[in-house]
VMD Tcl script that draws the C-alpha trace (Angstrom):
set ca {
  {66.29 -48.98 -13.28}
  {64.74 -51.23 -16.16}
  {65.49 -54.87 -16.64}
  {64.62 -57.55 -19.06}
  {64.20 -61.02 -17.64}
  {65.32 -63.65 -20.11}
  {63.58 -66.69 -21.11}
  {65.30 -68.94 -18.56}
  {63.98 -66.98 -15.67}
  {60.15 -66.96 -14.44}
  {57.97 -64.12 -15.62}
  {56.61 -63.99 -12.02}
  {59.83 -62.37 -11.08}
  {58.68 -59.14 -12.57}
  {55.85 -58.89 -10.15}
  {57.52 -60.33 -7.36}
  {60.49 -57.79 -7.67}
  {58.39 -54.74 -8.55}
  {59.00 -53.03 -5.22}
  {62.85 -53.34 -5.70}
  {63.12 -53.19 -9.57}
  {60.24 -51.39 -11.15}
  {59.77 -50.89 -14.70}
  {61.17 -54.53 -15.32}
  {59.79 -56.75 -18.09}
  {59.91 -60.24 -19.09}
  {60.97 -61.21 -22.65}
  {57.36 -62.80 -23.07}
  {55.84 -59.53 -22.22}
  {57.83 -57.82 -24.87}
  {56.91 -60.06 -27.62}
  {60.34 -61.71 -27.62}
  {59.40 -65.16 -26.02}
  {60.68 -66.98 -29.20}
  {63.57 -64.40 -29.79}
  {67.17 -65.34 -29.85}
  {69.84 -64.17 -27.55}
  {71.02 -61.36 -30.04}
  {67.52 -60.10 -30.66}
  {66.97 -59.69 -26.90}
  {70.60 -57.99 -26.83}
  {69.59 -55.40 -29.40}
  {66.03 -54.87 -27.89}
  {67.87 -54.06 -24.57}
  {70.31 -51.74 -26.36}
  {67.41 -49.80 -28.00}
  {65.20 -49.55 -24.89}
  {68.17 -49.01 -22.44}
  {67.55 -52.24 -20.41}
  {69.62 -54.30 -18.35}
  {69.46 -58.02 -19.14}
  {69.00 -60.52 -16.29}
  {69.63 -64.08 -17.31}
  {70.77 -67.47 -16.26}
  {72.27 -67.80 -19.94}
  {76.09 -67.93 -20.14}
  {75.66 -66.75 -23.91}
  {75.07 -63.04 -22.66}
  {78.53 -63.35 -21.07}
  {79.97 -64.13 -24.47}
  {77.98 -61.30 -26.17}
  {79.07 -58.83 -23.33}
  {82.76 -60.05 -24.03}
  {82.60 -59.54 -27.69}
  {80.38 -56.25 -27.86}
  {80.77 -54.57 -24.42}
  {78.02 -52.45 -22.93}
  {75.42 -51.46 -23.49}
  {73.44 -53.32 -22.50}
  {74.74 -54.34 -19.09}
  {74.10 -57.83 -17.99}
  {73.34 -59.50 -14.68}
  {74.22 -63.16 -14.95}
  {72.54 -65.27 -12.35}
  {74.67 -68.37 -11.83}
  {72.48 -70.53 -9.38}
  {72.20 -73.75 -11.35}
  {69.14 -75.61 -10.94}
  {67.10 -73.43 -8.46}
  {63.74 -72.04 -7.66}
  {62.19 -68.83 -8.73}
  {62.16 -67.98 -4.94}
  {66.04 -68.60 -4.69}
  {66.53 -66.24 -7.59}
  {64.34 -63.56 -6.03}
  {66.16 -63.86 -2.86}
  {69.41 -63.56 -4.43}
  {68.36 -60.35 -6.29}
  {66.87 -58.70 -3.35}
  {70.04 -59.65 -1.16}
  {72.36 -58.36 -3.85}
  {70.31 -55.13 -4.64}
  {73.00 -52.72 -3.35}
  {75.65 -54.31 -5.42}
  {73.41 -54.46 -8.48}
  {72.69 -50.66 -7.98}
  {76.51 -49.92 -7.88}
  {77.17 -52.13 -10.82}
  {74.43 -50.03 -12.91}
  {76.00 -46.85 -11.61}
  {79.33 -47.81 -13.03}
  {79.79 -46.55 -16.52}
  {82.27 -49.12 -17.26}
  {80.60 -52.09 -15.85}
  {79.58 -54.54 -18.48}
  {78.49 -57.83 -16.62}
  {78.05 -58.76 -13.04}
  {78.01 -62.44 -11.96}
  {75.74 -63.31 -8.97}
  {75.79 -66.78 -7.23}
}
mol new
graphics top color blue
foreach p $ca { graphics top sphere $p radius 0.5 }
foreach p [lrange $ca 0 end-1] q [lrange $ca 1 end] { graphics top cylinder $p $q radius 0.2 }
display resetview
Protein backbone atom coordinates (compact mmCIF):
# COMPACT_ATOMS: atom_id res chain seq x y z
CA UNK A 1 0.00 0.00 0.00
CA UNK A 2 1.72 3.15 -1.22
CA UNK A 3 0.47 6.65 -0.61
CA UNK A 4 1.41 10.16 -1.59
CA UNK A 5 0.60 12.79 1.02
CA UNK A 6 -0.45 16.07 -0.56
CA UNK A 7 0.90 19.58 0.10
CA UNK A 8 -1.68 20.37 2.75
CA UNK A 9 -0.57 17.53 5.01
CA UNK A 10 2.61 17.51 7.04
CA UNK A 11 5.62 15.63 5.63
CA UNK A 12 6.13 14.19 9.13
CA UNK A 13 3.10 11.95 8.57
CA UNK A 14 5.21 9.75 6.30
CA UNK A 15 7.54 8.89 9.17
CA UNK A 16 4.85 8.85 11.85
CA UNK A 17 2.67 6.40 9.88
CA UNK A 18 5.46 4.23 8.44
CA UNK A 19 4.51 1.26 10.62
CA UNK A 20 0.93 1.35 9.33
CA UNK A 21 1.37 2.66 5.78
CA UNK A 22 4.89 1.79 4.61
CA UNK A 23 6.22 2.98 1.26
CA UNK A 24 4.41 6.29 1.57
CA UNK A 25 5.88 9.55 0.34
CA UNK A 26 5.13 13.25 0.59
CA UNK A 27 4.88 15.39 -2.54
CA UNK A 28 7.93 17.29 -1.27
CA UNK A 29 10.00 14.07 -1.33
CA UNK A 30 8.92 13.37 -4.90
CA UNK A 31 9.99 16.74 -6.30
CA UNK A 32 6.35 17.82 -6.54
CA UNK A 33 6.30 20.48 -3.84
CA UNK A 34 5.29 23.16 -6.37
CA UNK A 35 3.22 20.88 -8.59
CA UNK A 36 -0.47 21.44 -9.15
CA UNK A 37 -3.16 18.92 -8.36
CA UNK A 38 -3.25 17.47 -11.86
CA UNK A 39 0.51 16.86 -11.85
CA UNK A 40 0.22 15.04 -8.51
CA UNK A 41 -2.77 13.12 -9.89
CA UNK A 42 -0.80 12.00 -12.95
CA UNK A 43 2.23 11.06 -10.84
CA UNK A 44 -0.01 8.93 -8.64
CA UNK A 45 -1.41 7.16 -11.70
CA UNK A 46 2.04 6.53 -13.15
CA UNK A 47 3.44 5.17 -9.87
CA UNK A 48 0.30 3.43 -8.60
CA UNK A 49 -0.07 5.61 -5.52
CA UNK A 50 -3.14 6.52 -3.52
CA UNK A 51 -3.45 10.24 -2.82
CA UNK A 52 -4.14 11.38 0.75
CA UNK A 53 -5.22 15.00 0.89
CA UNK A 54 -7.32 17.62 2.62
CA UNK A 55 -7.91 19.25 -0.77
CA UNK A 56 -11.43 18.95 -2.17
CA UNK A 57 -10.09 19.36 -5.71
CA UNK A 58 -9.15 15.67 -5.72
CA UNK A 59 -12.80 14.88 -5.11
CA UNK A 60 -13.59 16.74 -8.32
CA UNK A 61 -10.80 15.01 -10.26
CA UNK A 62 -12.01 11.65 -8.98
CA UNK A 63 -15.55 12.47 -10.06
CA UNK A 64 -14.42 13.54 -13.55
CA UNK A 65 -11.76 10.90 -14.28
CA UNK A 66 -12.49 8.07 -11.86
CA UNK A 67 -9.78 5.78 -10.56
CA UNK A 68 -6.93 5.35 -10.74
CA UNK A 69 -5.69 6.85 -8.58
CA UNK A 70 -7.72 6.28 -5.50
CA UNK A 71 -8.17 9.24 -3.17
CA UNK A 72 -8.41 9.46 0.60
CA UNK A 73 -9.98 12.81 1.42
CA UNK A 74 -9.30 13.91 4.99
CA UNK A 75 -12.07 16.30 6.04
CA UNK A 76 -11.02 17.50 9.46
CA UNK A 77 -10.89 21.24 8.81
CA UNK A 78 -8.30 23.11 10.81
CA UNK A 79 -6.56 20.39 12.80
CA UNK A 80 -3.20 19.23 14.03
CA UNK A 81 -0.92 16.69 12.40
CA UNK A 82 -1.55 14.47 15.41
CA UNK A 83 -5.30 14.52 14.71
CA UNK A 84 -4.72 13.48 11.08
CA UNK A 85 -2.40 10.71 12.24
CA UNK A 86 -4.95 9.46 14.77
CA UNK A 87 -7.72 9.49 12.18
CA UNK A 88 -5.68 7.48 9.66
CA UNK A 89 -4.65 4.96 12.31
CA UNK A 90 -8.20 4.60 13.60
CA UNK A 91 -9.65 4.12 10.13
CA UNK A 92 -6.90 1.78 8.85
CA UNK A 93 -9.26 -1.22 8.45
CA UNK A 94 -11.69 0.89 6.43
CA UNK A 95 -8.83 2.27 4.32
CA UNK A 96 -7.58 -1.24 3.58
CA UNK A 97 -11.08 -2.35 2.54
CA UNK A 98 -11.38 0.70 0.30
CA UNK A 99 -8.05 -0.07 -1.38
CA UNK A 100 -9.12 -3.66 -1.99
CA UNK A 101 -12.34 -2.55 -3.69
CA UNK A 102 -11.60 -2.37 -7.45
CA UNK A 103 -14.47 0.07 -7.99
CA UNK A 104 -13.65 2.40 -5.10
CA UNK A 105 -12.51 5.84 -6.20
CA UNK A 106 -12.64 8.07 -3.13
CA UNK A 107 -13.15 7.66 0.59
CA UNK A 108 -14.00 10.59 2.84
CA UNK A 109 -12.63 10.47 6.37
CA UNK A 110 -13.83 12.88 9.03
